[in-house]
C-alpha positions as CSV (number, residue, x, y, z in Angstrom):
1,M,41.1,24.7,-14.0
2,T,39.2,26.1,-10.9
3,V,35.8,26.8,-11.6
4,P,34.6,29.7,-8.8
5,D,31.5,28.6,-7.0
6,E,29.2,27.0,-9.5
7,P,25.9,26.7,-7.9
8,T,24.7,23.6,-6.0
9,D,21.9,21.8,-7.4
10,S,20.3,20.6,-3.7
11,T,20.5,24.2,-2.7
12,A,17.1,24.7,-0.2
13,R,16.3,20.9,-0.8
14,T,15.8,19.8,2.8
15,E,13.7,17.0,4.2
16,S,11.5,19.5,5.5
17,N,10.7,20.3,1.9
18,P,10.4,16.6,0.0
19,S,8.3,18.8,-3.1
20,A,11.4,20.0,-4.1
21,D,12.4,16.9,-6.0
22,Q,9.3,17.6,-7.9
23,F,10.2,19.9,-10.7
24,T,9.0,19.8,-14.8
25,V,11.0,20.7,-17.6
26,T,9.5,21.3,-21.1
27,P,10.0,23.9,-24.3
28,Y,6.7,25.9,-22.5
29,A,7.1,25.1,-18.9
30,V,9.9,25.4,-16.4
31,E,8.2,24.6,-13.3
32,G,10.2,23.2,-9.4
33,E,13.5,23.6,-9.0
34,V,15.7,22.3,-11.7
35,D,17.5,18.6,-10.8
36,Y,20.3,19.2,-13.5
37,E,21.8,15.9,-13.1
38,K,19.0,14.2,-12.8
39,L,17.4,15.9,-16.3
40,L,20.8,14.1,-17.9
41,E,19.7,10.7,-16.8
42,Q,15.9,11.8,-18.5
43,F,17.5,12.6,-21.5
44,G,20.0,10.8,-22.2
45,A,22.7,13.3,-22.3
46,D,26.6,13.0,-21.7
47,R,28.4,15.5,-19.4
48,L,30.8,17.5,-20.9
49,T,34.2,16.6,-19.8
50,D,37.0,18.7,-19.2
51,G,38.7,17.3,-22.1
52,Q,35.9,18.8,-24.8
53,V,35.4,21.8,-22.7
54,A,39.4,22.6,-23.6
55,R,38.6,22.3,-27.5
56,F,36.0,24.6,-27.8
57,P,37.1,28.1,-28.4
58,D,37.0,29.4,-24.8
59,H,34.2,31.2,-23.1
60,P,32.7,31.1,-19.7
61,L,29.2,30.0,-20.7
62,L,31.4,26.5,-21.1
63,R,34.8,27.1,-19.0
64,R,32.1,27.6,-16.0
65,R,29.9,24.6,-16.9
66,T,26.8,27.1,-17.6
67,F,26.7,24.4,-20.9
68,Y,27.5,21.5,-19.2
69,A,26.1,17.9,-21.1
70,G,25.4,17.4,-24.8
71,R,25.2,14.6,-27.4
72,D,27.7,14.1,-30.4
73,V,29.8,16.5,-29.1
74,D,33.1,14.5,-30.4
75,R,32.0,14.9,-34.1
76,Y,31.6,19.0,-33.8
77,L,34.5,20.1,-32.5
78,E,36.5,17.0,-34.4
79,A,34.9,19.1,-37.5
80,A,36.1,22.4,-36.3
81,E,39.5,21.7,-35.5
82,S,40.2,20.2,-38.8
83,G,38.2,23.1,-40.4
84,A,35.3,21.0,-42.0
85,P,31.9,22.5,-42.4
86,H,30.7,22.6,-39.5
87,A,27.3,24.6,-38.2
88,I,25.3,26.0,-35.6
89,V,21.6,26.2,-34.8
90,T,20.4,28.6,-32.3
91,G,17.1,30.3,-32.2
92,R,14.4,32.6,-30.5
93,G,10.7,32.4,-30.2
94,P,9.7,36.5,-29.8
95,S,7.1,36.4,-27.6
96,G,7.8,39.3,-25.6
97,P,10.9,41.7,-25.4
98,M,14.7,39.8,-25.2
99,H,16.2,39.9,-21.7
100,L,19.8,38.8,-20.8
101,G,19.0,34.7,-20.8
102,H,17.5,34.7,-24.0
103,V,20.5,36.5,-25.8
104,L,23.9,34.2,-23.9
105,P,23.3,31.6,-26.2
106,L,23.6,33.9,-29.5
107,Y,27.0,35.4,-28.1
108,L,28.1,31.7,-27.4
109,A,27.4,31.1,-31.4
110,K,29.2,34.3,-32.5
111,R,32.1,33.6,-30.4
112,F,32.7,30.4,-32.5
113,Q,31.5,31.7,-35.5
114,E,34.9,33.7,-35.5
115,E,36.9,31.2,-34.0
116,T,36.3,28.2,-36.2
117,G,34.4,29.9,-38.6
118,A,31.0,28.1,-37.8
119,T,28.1,28.6,-40.0
120,V,25.1,29.8,-37.8
121,S,21.3,29.5,-38.4
122,I,19.3,31.5,-36.5
123,P,15.3,30.1,-36.9
124,V,12.7,32.8,-35.3
125,S,9.2,30.6,-34.3
126,D,6.7,32.9,-34.2
127,D,4.2,30.3,-35.3
128,E,4.9,28.5,-32.2
129,K,4.4,31.3,-30.0
130,F,1.6,32.6,-31.6
131,L,0.2,29.0,-31.1
132,A,1.7,28.5,-27.5
133,K,0.8,32.3,-25.7
134,E,-2.1,34.1,-25.6
135,Q,-1.2,37.5,-27.8
136,S,-2.4,38.3,-31.3
137,F,-0.8,38.1,-34.9
138,A,0.3,41.6,-34.6
139,A,2.0,41.2,-31.0
140,I,3.9,38.9,-32.1
141,G,5.0,40.6,-35.1
142,E,5.6,43.4,-33.2
143,H,7.8,41.3,-31.0
144,T,8.9,39.4,-33.7
145,R,11.0,42.9,-35.1
146,E,12.3,43.6,-31.7
147,N,13.6,40.6,-31.6
148,L,15.3,40.5,-34.5
149,R,16.9,44.2,-34.4
150,D,18.3,42.3,-31.1
151,V,20.1,39.3,-33.1
152,L,21.5,41.5,-35.2
153,A,22.9,43.6,-32.5
154,V,25.0,40.5,-31.8
155,G,27.0,41.4,-34.9
156,F,27.0,38.2,-36.7
157,D,29.0,38.0,-39.5
158,P,26.2,37.6,-42.9
159,E,28.4,35.7,-45.5
160,K,28.4,32.4,-43.0
161,T,24.6,33.2,-40.8
162,R,21.2,32.5,-41.8
163,I,18.1,34.4,-40.2
164,V,14.8,32.5,-41.1
165,V,11.2,33.6,-39.5
166,D,9.3,31.1,-39.9
167,T,5.6,32.8,-41.5
168,A,8.0,34.6,-43.9
169,D,10.0,32.0,-45.2
170,A,6.6,29.3,-45.0
171,D,7.6,28.4,-48.7
172,V,10.9,26.3,-47.8
173,I,10.3,25.3,-43.9
174,Y,6.3,24.5,-44.5
175,P,7.1,21.8,-47.4
176,I,10.2,20.1,-45.2
177,A,8.5,20.0,-42.0
178,V,5.8,18.3,-43.7
179,R,7.6,15.5,-44.6
180,L,9.0,15.2,-41.8
181,A,6.1,15.6,-39.9
182,K,5.1,12.1,-41.6
183,H,7.4,10.6,-38.9
184,L,5.7,12.0,-35.9
185,T,2.9,10.2,-34.1
186,P,0.6,12.1,-31.6
187,A,1.7,9.3,-29.4
188,T,5.5,10.5,-30.1
189,V,4.4,14.0,-29.5
190,E,3.0,13.2,-26.4
191,A,5.3,10.9,-25.2
192,V,8.5,13.9,-25.4
193,Y,6.2,17.1,-24.9
194,G,3.1,15.8,-22.8
195,E,-0.8,16.7,-24.1
196,Q,-0.5,19.9,-26.3
197,D,-3.3,22.3,-26.4
198,T,-3.6,22.3,-30.1
199,V,-3.3,20.7,-32.9
200,G,-0.7,23.4,-34.3
201,L,1.4,22.3,-31.1
202,Q,1.1,18.8,-32.2
203,F,2.6,20.1,-35.9
204,Y,5.5,22.3,-34.4
205,P,8.1,20.0,-33.8
206,A,8.2,18.9,-37.1
207,V,9.1,22.0,-37.9
208,Q,11.4,22.5,-35.3
209,A,13.2,19.3,-36.8
210,T,13.2,21.4,-39.9
211,H,15.2,24.1,-38.8
212,L,17.6,21.7,-37.2
213,L,18.0,20.0,-40.4
214,L,17.8,23.6,-42.3
215,P,22.1,24.1,-42.7
216,Q,22.4,20.6,-43.9
217,L,20.3,20.7,-46.3
218,V,21.3,24.4,-47.7
219,D,24.9,23.7,-47.2
220,G,25.3,19.8,-47.0
221,R,25.7,16.7,-45.0
222,Q,28.1,18.3,-41.5
223,P,28.4,17.9,-38.0
224,T,25.4,20.6,-36.1
225,L,25.3,21.8,-33.0
226,V,22.5,23.4,-31.1
227,P,23.8,24.9,-28.2
228,I,20.3,25.9,-26.5
229,A,18.7,25.7,-22.2
230,V,17.9,22.7,-21.7
231,D,14.2,22.9,-21.4
232,Q,14.4,23.1,-25.4
233,D,16.2,19.3,-26.0
234,P,13.3,17.8,-26.5
235,H,13.1,19.3,-29.8
236,V,17.0,17.9,-30.3
237,R,15.9,15.0,-29.3
238,V,12.6,14.1,-31.7
239,C,14.8,15.8,-34.6
240,R,17.4,13.0,-33.8
241,D,15.1,10.2,-34.5
242,I,13.3,11.6,-37.5
243,A,16.7,12.4,-38.6
244,A,17.4,8.3,-38.7
245,K,14.2,7.3,-39.9
246,E,14.2,9.8,-43.2
247,A,16.3,9.2,-46.3
248,L,17.9,12.8,-46.4
249,P,21.4,13.9,-46.7
250,V,21.8,14.9,-43.1
251,D,23.4,13.9,-39.7
252,K,21.5,13.6,-36.5
253,P,22.3,17.2,-34.8
254,G,23.9,17.1,-31.8
255,A,23.4,19.3,-28.2
256,L,25.0,21.7,-26.3
257,L,22.7,22.1,-23.0
258,G,23.0,24.5,-20.4
259,R,21.5,25.8,-17.8
260,F,19.0,28.4,-17.0
261,L,20.4,31.9,-16.1
262,P,18.8,32.7,-12.7
263,S,16.0,34.4,-11.3
264,L,16.2,37.4,-9.8
265,E,13.9,35.5,-7.3
266,G,16.6,33.8,-6.2
267,P,17.2,29.7,-5.5
268,G,14.9,27.3,-7.6
269,K,13.4,30.4,-9.5
270,M,14.5,30.2,-13.6
271,S,14.7,33.5,-15.5
272,S,12.4,31.5,-18.1
273,S,8.6,32.3,-16.0
274,G,6.9,35.2,-17.5
275,D,6.3,36.7,-14.3
276,A,9.9,37.0,-12.5
277,P,11.2,40.5,-13.1
278,S,14.3,40.6,-15.5
279,I,16.5,42.8,-17.2
280,E,15.6,43.6,-21.0
281,L,18.4,44.6,-23.5
282,T,16.8,47.5,-24.2
283,A,17.0,48.7,-20.0
284,D,18.6,52.2,-19.4
285,P,21.7,52.3,-16.7
286,D,18.9,53.5,-14.4
287,T,16.4,50.7,-15.0
288,V,19.1,47.9,-14.9
289,A,20.4,49.9,-11.3
290,E,17.0,49.9,-9.8
291,T,16.2,46.5,-11.2
292,I,19.2,44.9,-9.3
293,R,19.1,47.1,-6.1
294,T,15.2,46.1,-5.2
295,H,15.0,42.4,-6.6
296,A,17.7,40.8,-6.9
297,Y,18.4,38.1,-4.4
298,T,21.4,37.8,-1.8
299,G,23.7,35.8,-0.4
300,G,24.2,38.2,2.4
301,R,23.0,38.0,6.0
302,A,20.2,39.7,7.8
303,T,22.7,42.4,9.4
304,L,25.7,44.1,8.9
305,E,27.4,42.2,11.9
306,D,26.5,38.9,11.4
307,H,27.5,39.6,7.3
308,R,30.9,40.6,9.0
309,E,31.1,37.8,11.2
310,R,29.8,35.0,8.7
311,G,29.8,36.3,5.1
312,G,27.8,35.6,2.0
313,D,27.3,32.3,0.1
314,P,28.1,33.1,-3.1
315,T,26.4,30.2,-4.3
316,V,22.9,31.5,-4.1
317,D,23.6,35.5,-5.1
318,V,22.1,35.7,-8.1
319,P,24.2,39.1,-8.6
320,F,27.1,36.9,-8.4
321,Q,25.9,34.3,-10.8
322,Y,25.1,37.1,-13.1
323,L,29.0,37.6,-13.0
324,R,29.7,33.8,-13.1
325,F,27.1,33.7,-15.7
326,F,29.1,35.6,-18.8
327,F,29.2,39.1,-17.7
328,E,32.6,39.1,-15.4
329,P,35.1,37.3,-18.0
330,D,38.2,37.3,-15.7
331,D,38.2,33.8,-13.2
332,A,40.8,35.5,-11.2
333,V,38.6,38.7,-10.9
334,L,35.4,36.8,-10.2
335,E,37.1,34.2,-7.5
336,R,38.7,37.5,-5.8
337,I,35.2,38.6,-5.7
338,A,33.5,35.5,-4.0
339,T,36.4,34.9,-1.3
340,E,36.1,38.6,-0.5
341,Y,32.2,38.2,-0.1
342,R,32.7,34.6,1.7
343,A,35.0,36.7,4.2
344,G,32.5,39.0,4.9
345,D,34.6,41.9,3.4
346,L,32.4,42.5,0.5
347,L,29.1,43.2,1.3
348,S,25.9,42.3,-0.3
349,G,25.0,46.1,-2.0
350,E,28.7,46.3,-2.6
351,L,28.1,42.9,-5.5
352,K,25.5,44.3,-6.8
353,E,27.0,47.6,-7.7
354,I,29.5,45.2,-9.7
355,A,27.2,42.9,-11.1
356,I,25.1,46.6,-12.0
357,D,28.2,47.9,-13.6
358,R,29.2,44.9,-15.5
359,I,25.8,44.3,-16.9
360,T,25.3,48.0,-17.7
361,E,28.9,47.8,-19.8
362,F,27.6,44.7,-21.8
363,L,24.4,46.3,-22.9
364,D,25.3,50.4,-23.9
365,A,27.9,48.0,-26.1
366,H,24.8,46.1,-27.6
367,Q,22.2,48.9,-27.5
368,R,25.0,50.5,-29.7
369,R,25.3,48.0,-31.7
370,R,21.4,48.1,-32.3
371,A,21.1,51.8,-33.1
372,E,23.1,51.7,-35.6
373,L,20.7,49.4,-37.8
374,G,19.2,50.8,-40.5
375,S,15.7,49.4,-42.0
376,L,14.7,45.8,-40.8
377,E,14.5,45.0,-44.2
378,T,17.5,46.3,-45.5
379,E,19.7,44.8,-42.5
380,L,18.1,41.7,-42.3
381,E,18.4,41.1,-46.8
382,P,22.0,39.7,-46.2
383,Y,20.7,37.3,-43.9
384,R,18.5,35.8,-45.1
385,L,18.3,32.5,-47.4
386,T,18.7,32.8,-51.2
387,D,16.7,31.8,-54.0
388,G,19.3,29.1,-54.9
389,E,19.9,28.5,-51.4
390,R,15.9,27.6,-51.2
391,R,15.7,25.3,-53.8
392,L,18.8,23.4,-52.4
393,A,17.2,23.0,-49.2
394,L,14.0,21.7,-51.2
395,E,15.7,19.5,-53.5
396,R,17.6,18.0,-51.2
397,A,14.7,17.4,-48.6
398,G,12.9,15.8,-52.2
399,V,10.1,18.0,-51.7
400,S,11.0,20.4,-54.4
401,S,7.6,19.4,-56.3
402,L,5.6,21.6,-53.8
403,E,7.4,24.8,-54.4
404,T,4.9,27.2,-55.3
């Protein structure tokens, strides 16, 4: 199968720009133009094969290699194919409103749940964001409430989904994290994450490891897959190391690693940047249109005549890449758009309008579901850990004596 116009990692990397090879990817900072192949070498992950992609539920995020690498993928796929228990973990750090890039892994997790019956665990790390961001508890709390409404609007099955909020579920999260923290040294944390500003952030990898192991502590040992952007991979690596050392009834979690949704600013810019323009999930159609028309980097030519003659470059065109990542599900339609753009038959402004229409359609459906939600407390209740699940998780972690 042809994958239309995959962005090249070498775009804008030239001899006159030697610094383009310098980049930083951590859970707390993404800087420079990311070389995704080099990250595989650094992180020790494996590129997904065509055979593995074909075994997953069909989805453009996988089919077009936005999620392009992983660990222990085969074990997860074997469980999904046989009907054995298997779990997905994908979370949210509530430091602000959710935008398009934040929600894509959630919709991928929903597809897995619908197609294979995967249980889905969604940790919300409000404590980490308080430690990592210059924001008050009150501000983080408001972001958490609004983010949770967006998570619920995705439409997960409450019978197969659990949502945990670190500060609200500290009775479970904290005792397990304390046990896991015994296997973390300051040297290990610094080697993986770099130097941290506070002891809170030094401790947080133990909390994140708890998130990733919690489905197995609740439901028993089973393959677990964590679909995340590559900047979050250190959490998985540390958890896998802890799981190998701890005498717990769990397996090491696997990972599904994804590229960043490009920033509207263009090649080499990542949408994780807090200063870059973005499209929030609550944006109305006029805001979407204005944002795309004003800020979206294009691969078109400087003049209409030049564009008609030489055509545009969809590999660097942000509206096209948004369509490619998620918002145009039909490969044939996407390839037709790319062909017409390269030939100069489709103008940059026309391509922007196609992206505006697709994104607006997606947001309209998401916002309708969001608006239909009742009070957050009522809507969230079916997704919370039950008292029995809390006790079982603590017992399996061997920390039930710490329960209050």
